[in-house]
C-alpha positions as CSV (number, residue, x, y, z in Angstrom):
1,M,-18.5,-39.1,22.8
2,D,-15.6,-41.5,23.3
3,P,-12.2,-40.0,24.2
4,V,-10.6,-40.7,20.7
5,T,-13.5,-38.7,19.1
6,A,-13.0,-36.0,21.6
7,W,-9.2,-35.8,20.9
8,M,-9.8,-35.7,17.2
9,V,-12.3,-32.9,17.5
10,A,-9.9,-30.9,19.7
11,I,-7.0,-31.4,17.3
12,I,-9.1,-30.4,14.3
13,G,-10.3,-27.3,16.1
14,L,-6.7,-26.4,17.1
15,V,-5.5,-26.7,13.4
16,I,-8.4,-24.6,12.2
17,T,-7.7,-21.9,14.7
18,V,-3.9,-21.8,13.8
19,V,-4.8,-21.6,10.1
20,L,-7.2,-18.8,10.5
21,S,-4.9,-16.8,12.8
22,A,-2.0,-17.2,10.4
23,A,-4.2,-16.0,7.6
24,L,-5.4,-12.9,9.6
25,V,-2.0,-11.9,10.8
26,R,-0.7,-12.1,7.1
27,R,-3.6,-9.9,6.0
28,W,-3.0,-7.4,8.7
29,N,0.7,-7.3,7.8
30,R,-0.1,-6.7,4.2
31,E,-2.5,-4.0,5.0
32,N,-0.1,-2.3,7.4
33,R,2.7,-2.6,4.9
34,R,0.7,-0.5,2.5
35,R,-0.3,2.1,5.1
36,Y,2.9,2.5,6.9
37,L,5.9,1.9,4.7
38,E,8.4,3.1,7.2
39,R,7.2,0.6,9.9
40,A,7.0,-2.5,7.5
41,S,9.0,-5.5,8.6
42,S,10.4,-8.1,6.3
43,K,9.5,-11.0,8.6
44,F,7.0,-13.5,7.4
45,F,4.9,-13.8,10.7
46,E,5.0,-10.6,12.8
47,I,2.7,-7.9,14.0
48,N,4.7,-4.7,14.2
49,R,3.9,-2.8,17.3
50,K,6.5,0.0,17.0
51,P,5.1,3.4,18.0
52,R,4.3,5.8,15.3
53,H,6.4,8.7,16.7
């Protein structure tokens, strides 16, 4: 595999990883917003780690 192909594969893999991570975090935020209304955040991309107490 030549260096250009290796870089293209690495960049495509990175883009796919970022897109899937963003989709999962948005899904988790949506589920947590339904379960824990008092802990919900209005930010677009955030995992809320506040304690429940």
